[in-house]
C-alpha positions in Angstrom: 48.5 11.2 42.0 47.7 9.4 45.2 46.0 6.0 45.4 42.6 7.7 46.3 42.7 9.9 43.2 43.6 7.0 41.0 40.7 4.9 42.3 38.4 7.9 41.8 39.6 8.4 38.2 39.1 4.7 37.4 35.6 4.9 38.9 34.8 7.9 36.8 36.0 6.2 33.7 33.9 3.1 34.5 30.9 5.3 35.1 31.5 7.2 31.8 31.9 3.9 29.9 28.6 2.6 31.3 26.8 5.8 30.3 28.3 5.7 26.8 27.3 2.0 26.3 23.8 2.7 27.5 23.5 5.8 25.2 24.7 3.9 22.1 22.4 0.9 22.9 19.4 3.2 23.1 20.4 5.0 19.9 20.6 1.7 18.1 17.2 0.6 19.4 15.7 3.9 18.4 17.2 3.6 14.9 15.8 0.1 14.5 12.3 1.2 15.7 12.4 4.1 13.2 13.4 1.7 10.4 10.6 -0.7 11.2 8.1 2.1 11.3 9.3 3.4 8.0 9.0 -0.1 6.5 5.4 -0.3 7.8 4.6 3.1 6.2 6.1 2.0 2.9 4.1 -1.3 2.9 0.9 0.7 3.6 1.8 3.1 0.7 2.3 0.1 -1.6 -1.1 -1.4 -0.5 -2.8 2.0 -1.2 -1.2 2.2 -4.6 -2.5 -1.3 -5.5 -6.0 -0.3 -4.3 -6.0 2.9 -6.4 -4.9 0.9 -9.4 -7.7 -1.7 -8.7 -10.3 1.1 -8.4 -9.7 2.1 -12.0 -10.2 -1.4 -13.3 -13.5 -3.0 -14.5 -15.3 -5.3 -12.1 -15.1 -8.3 -14.5 -14.1 -9.0 -18.1 -17.7 -9.0 -19.2 -18.5 -5.6 -17.7 -15.8 -3.9 -19.8 -18.3 -3.8 -22.7 -21.4 -4.2 -20.7 -24.4 -3.5 -22.9 -26.6 -5.8 -20.9 -27.4 -5.7 -17.3 -25.3 -8.3 -15.5 -26.8 -7.5 -12.1 -28.9 -9.9 -10.0 -30.5 -11.6 -13.0 -27.3 -12.1 -15.0 -24.6 -13.0 -12.4 -23.8 -16.2 -14.2 -22.3 -14.1 -17.0 -19.5 -13.1 -14.6 -16.3 -15.1 -14.5 -16.8 -18.3 -12.5 -14.9 -18.3 -9.1 -12.5 -21.1 -10.2 -11.4 -19.0 -13.3 -10.7 -15.7 -11.6 -7.3 -14.5 -12.8 -5.8 -13.2 -16.0 -7.4 -14.1 -19.3 -5.3 -15.9 -21.9 -2.7 -13.6 -23.4 -2.6 -11.1 -20.5 0.6 -10.3 -18.8 1.7 -11.6 -15.5 3.5 -9.4 -12.9 5.9 -12.3 -12.3 7.0 -12.3 -15.9 6.8 -8.6 -16.7 7.2 -6.8 -13.3 5.2 -3.9 -12.0 4.5 -2.6 -15.5 2.2 -5.6 -16.1 -0.3 -4.2 -13.6 -0.9 -1.3 -15.9 -2.1 -3.8 -18.6 -4.7 -5.3 -16.2 -8.2 -4.6 -17.4 -10.4 -6.1 -14.6 -10.1 -6.8 -10.9 -9.5 -10.5 -11.0 -6.3 -10.0 -13.0 -4.7 -9.6 -9.6 -5.7 -13.1 -8.5 -2.9 -15.6 -7.8 -0.2 -13.1 -8.8 2.9 -12.3 -6.8 4.9 -9.2 -7.4 8.6 -10.1 -6.9 11.0 -7.9 -5.0 10.5 -4.3 -5.7 13.1 -1.8 -4.4 11.3 1.2 -3.0 12.5 4.8 -2.9 16.1 4.3 -3.9 16.9 2.7 -0.6 18.2 -0.8 -0.2 14.8 -2.1 1.0 12.8 -4.7 -1.0 9.2 -5.7 -0.7 7.2 -8.6 -2.1 3.4 -8.6 -2.6 0.9 -11.4 -3.1 -2.8 -11.1 -4.2 -6.0 -13.2 -4.0 -9.4 -12.3 -5.5 -12.6 -14.0 -4.4 -16.3 -13.4 -4.7 -17.8 -12.3 -1.4 -20.6 -14.1 0.4 -23.0 -11.2 0.8 -24.2 -12.5 4.2 -20.7 -12.9 5.6 -18.3 -10.5 3.8 -15.1 -12.1 5.1 -16.1 -15.5 3.6 -15.6 -16.5 0.0 -18.6 -17.3 -2.1 -18.7 -20.5 -4.3 -20.8 -18.7 -7.0 -20.7 -15.3 -8.7 -21.9 -12.4 -6.6 -21.9 -8.6 -7.3 -19.0 -8.2 -4.8 -15.3 -9.2 -5.0 -12.6 -8.9 -2.4 -8.9 -8.4 -3.1 -6.7 -9.7 -0.4 -3.1 -8.4 -0.3 -0.1 -9.5 1.7 2.9 -7.3 1.6 6.2 -8.0 3.4 9.7 -6.8 3.5 12.3 -9.2 2.1 15.4 -7.2 2.6 16.5 -6.3 5.1 14.4 -9.0 6.6 11.6 -8.1 8.9 9.0 -10.1 10.7 6.2 -7.6 9.9 3.7 -8.4 7.2 0.9 -6.1 6.1 -2.4 -7.8 5.3 -5.1 -5.7 3.6 -8.4 -6.3 1.9 -10.4 -4.2 -0.4 -14.1 -4.8 -1.4 -15.2 -3.9 -4.9 -18.9 -4.0 -6.0 -20.6 -4.1 -9.3 -23.8 -2.2 -9.2 -25.6 -0.8 -12.2 -28.7 1.3 -11.7 -31.3 1.6 -14.4 -33.5 4.6 -14.8 
């Protein structure tokens, strides 16, 4: 081979190397983007599952066997805001894992509970969830009320712990207690 052909071959190899490096970098970025998107979808699925579970629960401990009307005239019968949470003897998710949620009987059992690392879908991806339940100020729904109201809000924070990700899903759900008399 002549010197010109050698230089041309070296130039072609350099160009091919640059193309391959760019291709593999783009492939890696695409894979990371897909992984982040799948993590977001999984976090949203977890939030939806928690909301569906909360929808099947009673509004408050007293409303489970409500034979009286605890509406506007009897709101003081509801659990005071500073006592929202599990009643004595009820399971904690921290102590008993996800299965403890199925023992919850009212909305405020979610309050101040954190669900430790759950592995989702057989993949090596872990999520953690934290909850807060408050009474809602009826004139400003995103504010917490200092007294009992016929509306509670469940705030959820769900984040991926492994592999670590900067994304955090924050979701809220409003639950009302309305009983109509005929």
